[in-house]
C-alpha positions in Angstrom: -77.7 -30.4 -29.8 -76.6 -26.5 -28.9 -74.7 -23.9 -29.8 -73.3 -21.4 -28.5 -72.9 -18.6 -31.3 -71.5 -14.1 -31.6 -74.4 -11.9 -32.1 -72.8 -8.6 -31.9 -71.0 -8.4 -27.9 -73.5 -10.9 -26.9 -73.1 -14.2 -26.6 -76.5 -16.9 -26.9 -76.8 -20.4 -26.5 -79.5 -21.6 -28.6 -81.2 -25.6 -30.1 -83.3 -26.2 -32.3 -87.3 -24.1 -31.8 -85.5 -21.5 -29.4 -87.0 -18.4 -30.1 -84.0 -15.6 -29.4 -84.0 -11.9 -29.7 -81.0 -10.7 -31.9 -80.1 -7.0 -33.0 -82.1 -5.4 -35.7 -81.1 -7.1 -39.2 -83.7 -5.1 -40.8 -85.0 -8.6 -43.2 -89.1 -9.9 -43.5 -90.6 -12.0 -41.7 -90.2 -15.8 -42.8 -86.7 -15.1 -44.5 -84.1 -17.4 -43.1 -80.7 -16.1 -41.3 -77.4 -17.5 -41.0 -75.6 -17.6 -37.9 -72.0 -18.7 -38.5 -69.8 -17.5 -35.7 -70.5 -20.7 -33.7 -67.9 -21.1 -30.4 -69.5 -24.0 -29.1 -71.1 -27.0 -30.5 -72.7 -29.5 -28.3 -74.7 -33.0 -28.8 -74.9 -35.5 -25.4 -71.4 -35.8 -24.2 -69.7 -34.6 -27.0 -68.9 -31.3 -27.4 -66.8 -29.3 -30.1 -64.9 -26.0 -28.8 -63.4 -23.4 -31.3 -60.6 -21.9 -31.2 -61.9 -19.0 -31.7 -64.8 -20.9 -33.7 -65.8 -23.8 -35.2 -65.2 -24.7 -38.4 -68.0 -26.1 -41.0 -70.8 -25.3 -37.9 -73.6 -22.7 -38.3 -77.2 -22.2 -37.2 -80.3 -21.3 -39.3 -83.0 -19.8 -38.4 -86.5 -18.2 -39.7 -87.6 -14.7 -38.7 -90.2 -14.2 -37.0 -91.3 -10.6 -36.6 -89.3 -7.3 -35.7 -90.1 -5.7 -32.2 -88.9 -2.9 -29.8 -88.0 -2.8 -26.2 -89.5 -1.2 -23.4 -88.7 2.7 -23.6 -85.7 3.9 -21.4 -84.7 7.2 -20.6 -81.8 9.5 -19.8 -82.2 12.6 -18.2 -79.4 14.8 -17.3 -79.0 18.3 -15.8 -76.7 20.9 -14.1 -77.7 22.1 -10.7 -78.2 25.7 -10.2 -78.1 26.1 -13.8 -81.1 27.6 -16.0 -82.4 25.8 -19.1 -79.5 22.9 -18.8 -82.0 19.9 -18.7 -82.3 17.5 -21.1 -84.8 14.7 -21.3 -84.1 11.8 -24.0 -85.5 8.3 -24.7 -84.6 5.2 -26.7 -86.4 2.1 -27.9 -83.9 -0.6 -28.9 -85.0 -2.9 -32.1 -84.8 -6.2 -32.2 -85.2 -9.2 -34.3 -87.0 -12.6 -33.4 -85.9 -15.4 -35.0 -86.8 -19.2 -34.6 -83.8 -21.2 -34.6 -84.9 -24.5 -37.1 -81.3 -26.5 -37.4 -78.0 -26.1 -35.6 -75.2 -27.7 -37.7 -71.9 -29.0 -36.2 
């Protein structure tokens, strides 16, 4: 059984036992998460498509840990201008969850 869920601006295909990176939630490791925006649920040949979401469907997961992505750099400058350089870094934070159950 699998499902397609929405997390922020991303759509993820998940099934039981998957490890999924979602946007940072700020929860302690071991706590549970419920993703209730389920767009599609598939079980073998049977597929249920929501309009826009499947009613009564949800995906449960357990928080494993929080992690950070690689650092990305943004460098801006204006040519022939003295002192107009800017270098900024960013590390996106994520929450790693393990899918424990798909209800459909």
